[in-house]
C-alpha distance (Angstrom), angle and dihedral (degrees) to the residues before:
residue distance angle dihedral
M1 . . .
R2 3.79 . .
H3 3.79 91.0 .
A4 3.81 90.9 52.4
A5 3.80 91.5 48.2
E6 3.81 93.8 48.4
R7 3.81 93.5 45.3
Y8 3.80 92.0 49.7
L9 3.80 93.6 51.8
Q10 3.81 90.9 43.6
S11 3.82 91.0 52.7
R12 3.83 91.3 52.9
K13 3.81 98.8 47.6
D14 3.78 121.5 113.9
G15 3.81 106.8 -86.7
S16 3.80 95.1 31.6
L17 3.81 123.5 114.0
N18 3.81 92.4 -102.5
P19 3.83 106.8 29.9
I20 3.79 127.2 173.1
E21 3.82 128.9 -156.5
Q22 3.79 115.5 -77.1
D23 3.80 95.5 -113.9
T24 3.82 91.3 50.0
Y25 3.80 89.4 47.1
D26 3.81 89.5 52.7
H27 3.81 90.3 55.1
Y28 3.83 91.7 52.7
A29 3.81 91.4 45.6
S30 3.80 89.4 52.3
L31 3.83 91.6 48.9
I32 3.82 92.3 49.7
N33 3.79 102.5 35.8
Q34 3.82 100.5 35.4
R35 3.79 100.6 31.8
L36 3.80 114.2 18.8
I37 3.82 102.0 40.6
P38 3.84 95.6 44.5
F39 3.84 88.8 47.5
C40 3.80 91.7 52.5
D41 3.81 93.0 44.6
E42 3.79 91.7 51.6
R43 3.83 92.9 50.3
G44 3.80 97.7 36.7
I45 3.80 93.7 -115.8
V46 3.80 109.6 163.3
Y47 3.81 105.4 162.8
I48 3.78 127.1 63.4
R49 3.81 89.1 -142.3
D50 3.79 88.6 76.1
F51 3.82 85.8 76.1
E52 3.79 90.3 66.5
N53 3.79 82.7 81.7
K54 3.80 114.2 87.1
D55 3.80 92.6 -151.1
V56 3.80 92.5 56.1
C57 3.81 89.5 48.8
S58 3.83 89.6 48.7
Q59 3.81 91.0 51.1
F60 3.80 88.7 51.7
T61 3.83 93.2 52.1
E62 3.81 90.5 46.2
S63 3.81 88.9 56.9
W64 3.80 93.2 61.0
R65 3.80 115.0 118.4
Q66 3.80 137.6 160.6
L67 3.82 110.2 -70.8
R68 3.81 100.2 -166.5
R69 3.81 124.4 19.1
H70 3.80 115.1 25.4
T71 3.79 88.8 14.3
G72 3.78 112.5 -152.4
E73 3.81 96.8 23.1
L74 3.79 120.2 122.9
L75 3.78 117.3 -91.1
A76 3.79 119.2 -107.2
M77 3.77 112.2 -99.2
S78 3.82 93.0 -111.6
T79 3.81 90.6 52.4
R80 3.81 91.9 48.1
K81 3.78 91.2 52.9
T82 3.81 91.5 48.5
E83 3.82 91.6 49.6
L84 3.79 90.7 47.3
E85 3.80 90.5 55.3
R86 3.82 90.3 50.8
F87 3.81 90.3 49.8
R88 3.81 90.4 50.3
T89 3.79 90.7 49.7
F90 3.83 90.1 52.3
L91 3.81 91.9 49.7
R92 3.83 91.9 46.3
E93 3.80 87.5 58.5
C94 3.79 89.0 50.7
V95 3.83 89.4 53.1
E96 3.82 91.4 48.7
N97 3.80 89.7 51.4
E98 3.80 88.9 49.5
W99 3.77 92.8 -121.7
I100 3.80 89.1 125.7
A101 3.82 131.7 21.1
K102 3.82 97.8 -137.0
N103 3.78 143.0 8.7
G104 3.81 109.6 -107.5
A105 3.82 92.6 -167.3
E106 3.81 97.3 57.9
K107 3.82 95.2 90.5
I108 3.80 98.1 40.5
K109 3.82 113.1 121.2
F110 3.77 127.5 -174.3
K111 3.77 117.9 -138.8
N112 3.76 110.7 -141.6
Q113 3.79 102.2 -121.6
K114 3.76 96.0 164.5
T115 3.77 121.1 129.5
A116 3.77 121.7 -124.3
I117 3.82 89.3 -103.3
E118 3.81 91.9 54.1
E119 3.77 90.4 50.5
E120 3.82 92.0 59.3
R121 3.77 119.2 99.4
Y122 3.80 116.3 -131.3
G123 3.75 129.2 -161.6
L124 3.78 130.4 -177.8
E125 3.76 123.0 -78.2
L126 3.81 112.2 -119.5
E127 3.82 90.6 -107.6
E128 3.81 90.7 50.6
Y129 3.79 91.9 51.3
E130 3.80 90.9 50.6
Q131 3.78 87.6 48.2
M132 3.80 89.4 54.0
M133 3.78 94.6 48.7
A134 3.82 90.7 48.1
A135 3.82 92.4 53.3
P136 3.82 115.6 117.7
D137 3.79 121.5 -99.5
S138 3.79 118.9 -97.8
A139 3.78 112.8 -98.7
D140 3.83 88.4 -149.5
L141 3.83 92.8 62.7
T142 3.78 133.6 68.8
A143 3.81 121.1 -112.5
Q144 3.82 89.5 -102.3
Q145 3.80 92.9 49.6
N146 3.79 91.5 50.5
Q147 3.78 89.9 47.6
E148 3.81 91.7 51.0
T149 3.79 90.3 50.4
R150 3.81 93.3 54.8
V151 3.77 93.9 43.6
A152 3.82 91.9 49.9
T153 3.82 88.7 50.8
E154 3.79 91.7 50.5
L155 3.80 92.1 45.6
M156 3.81 93.7 53.8
R157 3.78 93.6 44.1
W158 3.83 95.0 51.1
S159 3.83 100.0 36.2
G160 3.81 103.2 34.3
M161 3.80 91.5 -125.6
R162 3.78 122.9 159.1
I163 3.78 112.5 -120.9
S164 3.82 90.2 -111.9
D165 3.84 89.2 61.0
A166 3.82 94.2 42.0
H167 3.81 90.7 51.4
K168 3.84 91.9 57.5
F169 3.81 96.6 37.4
T170 3.83 114.6 134.8
D171 3.82 136.8 -171.9
S172 3.82 90.1 -108.3
E173 3.82 88.3 66.2
I174 3.80 93.8 60.3
V175 3.82 107.9 90.1
R176 3.78 137.7 167.5
N177 3.80 116.6 -97.9
E178 3.81 122.4 -117.7
K179 3.80 94.1 -91.3
V180 3.82 91.7 46.4
N181 3.79 90.2 -129.5
G182 3.78 98.6 104.9
W183 3.81 146.2 9.0
N184 3.77 139.1 -89.6
A185 3.78 133.3 -163.9
D186 3.81 105.6 -128.4
F187 3.80 111.6 -174.4
I188 3.82 146.4 133.3
Q189 3.80 111.7 -104.4
K190 3.79 114.2 -122.2
K191 3.82 93.4 -144.9
T192 3.81 101.0 45.7
K193 3.82 101.4 21.1
R194 3.83 87.3 -134.9
R195 3.78 125.8 129.5
C196 3.78 114.3 -105.1
V197 3.83 128.5 -168.0
S198 3.79 117.3 -170.1
P199 3.81 133.2 165.6
L200 3.78 117.1 -93.8
P201 3.82 116.7 -160.4
E202 3.81 118.5 -130.9
H203 3.77 94.5 -115.9
V204 3.84 91.5 54.7
V205 3.83 90.4 51.9
E206 3.79 89.1 51.1
M207 3.80 91.9 49.9
L208 3.81 91.3 49.3
N209 3.77 93.4 48.8
A210 3.80 90.3 50.3
L211 3.82 91.2 61.1
P212 3.82 115.4 98.2
G213 3.83 90.2 -137.1
Q214 3.76 122.5 166.4
V215 3.81 130.2 -89.5
N216 3.80 120.3 -131.5
H217 3.80 125.0 169.8
G218 3.79 90.5 -11.5
R219 3.83 94.8 -52.4
K220 3.77 127.5 108.5
Y221 3.78 111.5 -132.2
F222 3.79 106.2 -156.7
F223 3.80 97.2 -153.8
T224 3.79 119.7 57.2
C225 3.83 102.0 -172.9
T226 3.80 130.9 79.7
Y227 3.77 121.8 -86.0
T228 3.82 91.2 -108.8
A229 3.82 92.3 50.6
L230 3.79 92.8 49.5
R231 3.79 91.7 49.0
M232 3.79 92.3 49.5
R233 3.79 92.2 47.2
V234 3.81 93.0 52.8
D235 3.83 88.3 46.8
T236 3.80 92.3 52.2
L237 3.81 91.5 46.2
A238 3.82 86.4 59.3
E239 3.80 90.2 47.6
R240 3.82 91.6 53.6
A241 3.81 89.2 48.5
Q242 3.82 90.2 56.9
K243 3.78 96.6 52.5
D244 3.81 92.8 109.3
K245 3.81 102.0 17.1
T246 3.79 125.8 25.6
F247 3.80 123.5 -141.1
M248 3.80 119.3 -106.2
H249 3.81 91.3 -115.3
A250 3.80 137.3 27.3
F251 3.80 112.7 -82.5
S252 3.77 132.2 -134.7
P253 3.83 127.5 157.3
H254 3.82 87.9 -101.4
C255 3.84 87.4 67.0
L256 3.80 86.6 74.4
R257 3.81 89.6 62.5
H258 3.81 88.3 49.2
T259 3.81 89.7 48.4
F260 3.82 89.8 55.3
A261 3.82 92.0 50.7
I262 3.81 98.2 41.7
Q263 3.80 95.5 46.4
H264 3.82 89.4 52.6
I265 3.80 90.0 49.1
N266 3.79 90.5 49.7
V267 3.80 92.9 55.3
G268 3.78 92.2 47.8
T269 3.85 101.9 -104.2
D270 3.81 111.7 168.1
V271 3.82 108.1 -95.3
K272 3.83 89.2 -135.7
L273 3.80 89.4 63.7
I274 3.78 92.7 44.9
S275 3.81 89.3 51.0
K276 3.83 90.8 51.0
W277 3.80 93.2 48.3
L278 3.78 92.0 49.7
G279 3.79 90.1 50.8
H280 3.79 93.1 -124.3
E281 3.78 117.8 167.8
S282 3.80 90.4 -124.2
V283 3.81 142.6 -7.9
A284 3.83 86.4 -104.0
V285 3.82 89.2 68.0
T286 3.82 90.8 51.8
L287 3.80 91.0 48.5
E288 3.79 90.1 49.5
H289 3.83 91.1 51.6
Y290 3.80 99.4 40.5
G291 3.79 104.9 18.5
N292 3.83 91.2 117.1
W293 3.80 90.9 57.0
I294 3.79 93.6 45.3
K295 3.82 89.6 51.8
E296 3.80 90.6 49.2
T297 3.80 90.9 51.2
Q298 3.80 89.2 49.4
R299 3.80 90.0 52.0
L300 3.81 91.0 50.1
A301 3.80 89.6 48.8
E302 3.79 90.2 49.6
D303 3.81 90.8 50.9
V304 3.80 91.5 49.2
S305 3.80 90.6 47.5
R306 3.79 92.6 47.8
D307 3.80 93.0 48.5
A308 3.80 91.4 46.3
N309 3.79 91.6 49.4
A310 3.80 90.9 48.9
K311 3.81 91.1 51.9
M312 3.81 91.7 47.9
M313 3.79 92.3 47.3
A314 3.82 89.9 49.3
K315 3.81 89.0 53.7
V316 3.81 90.4 48.6
A317 3.79 90.8 49.8
A318 3.79 92.1 48.3
L319 3.81 90.6 49.5
R320 3.81 90.7 50.2
D321 3.79 91.3 48.8
Q322 3.80 89.9 51.1
T323 3.80 91.0 48.2
N324 3.81 91.7 49.9
T325 3.83 90.5 48.3
D326 3.81 90.9 52.3
R327 3.78 91.3 50.4
T328 3.81 94.8 51.0
T329 3.84 96.8 42.4
P330 3.87 110.7 98.1
R331 3.77 114.0 -116.7
G332 3.77 117.0 -105.6
L333 3.77 95.7 30.2
């Protein structure tokens, strides 16, 4: 099993015949080194052929827990599905190399047992985000590393990027908007492989350009650390921010993408635009993700409309009463 794991990672490293991007490689390394090997060690599994058995594969997926924040808690359903697909990919390679005869994970299906509350997406409240940005720098990082962490946080919050896209963001992906009075982020999403164009505020562009970055093949990459390091640094920034006051909901870097979407919903931005900026395949996906927030905004709008109508009707009634009084009052009095 260890030989299969080591050979798979070696065959996917940069410089191999079949390399994958560094952030993707980090995900596979985490699955194998932090999940698969400890699982096998605990159960005395030595041979990769044991994973021809669906039940063994199911036991492995059932062992998955959070590795960083909220250590030990169950993974979110979307994360479990993503990890399962990585596990399947690893086992497919084992089949192709004839280390095993079949892939025991192919027929595993997760039943969505989440509650309605768990399905909801949560962002940061405005006060919480300000709290995060006001958190002290990490003493364990250099000035540049702390600067990169804050800029990445601001980039995700104001553009709706996933952290995988923010990590690989370059100066060539900052372009002028159609009216040439602002900026857009124009990039290919790592997850979906689709082009995404989202607004990029002037102050975020200035913060990005102020980073030293690193130049590779004529492009300036703004963030110089690995994907995993950047994710952990944003996580720990949020932890420092909650030293005196905790956030209302659990935080992960993906909450910054939710913050972008929810704040736009709250100010009444057309959901079609929000969907386009998030790079969703369709508005239906956006509604599925944020329908609860859109409904809440509709309720608030209905309350405001009802209160406004009541006030206007009260004024109309008062005016009518005054008019009727004037008509019935004898002249000269």
